[in-house]
C-alpha positions in Angstrom: -4.0 -4.1 16.1 -0.6 -5.5 16.9 1.4 -4.2 19.8 5.0 -5.1 20.2 6.6 -4.8 23.6 10.2 -5.3 24.8 10.7 -7.7 27.8 11.1 -4.6 29.9 7.8 -3.0 28.7 6.0 -6.3 29.1 7.2 -6.4 32.8 6.0 -2.8 33.3 2.6 -3.7 31.8 2.4 -6.7 34.0 3.2 -4.7 37.1 0.9 -1.8 36.3 -2.0 -4.2 35.6 -1.3 -6.0 38.9 -1.2 -2.6 40.7 -4.6 -1.6 39.3 -6.1 -5.1 40.0 -6.8 -5.8 36.3 -5.6 -8.1 33.6 -3.0 -6.9 31.1 -5.6 -7.1 28.3 -8.1 -4.9 30.3 -5.3 -2.4 31.0 -4.5 -2.2 27.3 -8.1 -1.8 26.3 -8.6 1.0 28.8 -5.6 2.8 27.4 -6.8 2.4 23.9 -10.2 4.0 24.8 -8.2 7.1 25.8 -6.8 7.6 22.3 -7.9 10.9 20.8 -11.2 10.8 18.9 -9.5 11.9 15.7 -7.8 8.5 15.5 -11.2 6.8 15.1 -12.4 9.5 12.7 -9.4 8.8 10.4 -11.3 5.8 9.2 -13.9 6.8 6.6 -17.5 6.3 7.6 -19.5 5.0 4.6 -22.6 6.8 5.9 -20.8 10.2 5.4 -20.7 9.7 1.6 -24.4 8.9 1.5 -25.3 11.8 3.7 -23.0 14.2 1.7 -24.3 13.1 -1.7 -27.9 13.7 -0.7 -27.4 17.4 -0.5 -28.0 19.0 -3.8 -27.8 22.8 -4.4 -29.5 24.5 -7.2 -27.9 27.5 -8.8 -30.0 30.7 -8.8 
C-alpha cells in the first residue's frame, strides 16, 4: 500500500503520533485496522471457490 501525504498532513501525522505516544507507522497501522471489513472481503478468497464448488444439487 502506498500512502501519499502533503507536508502539512505529514506534520499532522507526526504530531498525532507524538500525542498518542506511538510511532507514525504504528499510528497508520492502527488506523488501517479500523477500515471496514468489506475492504478486506473485496479480495477474493481462494477457499471460497473450493467450498462453493463442493456443493452439488440434484434435480428431483
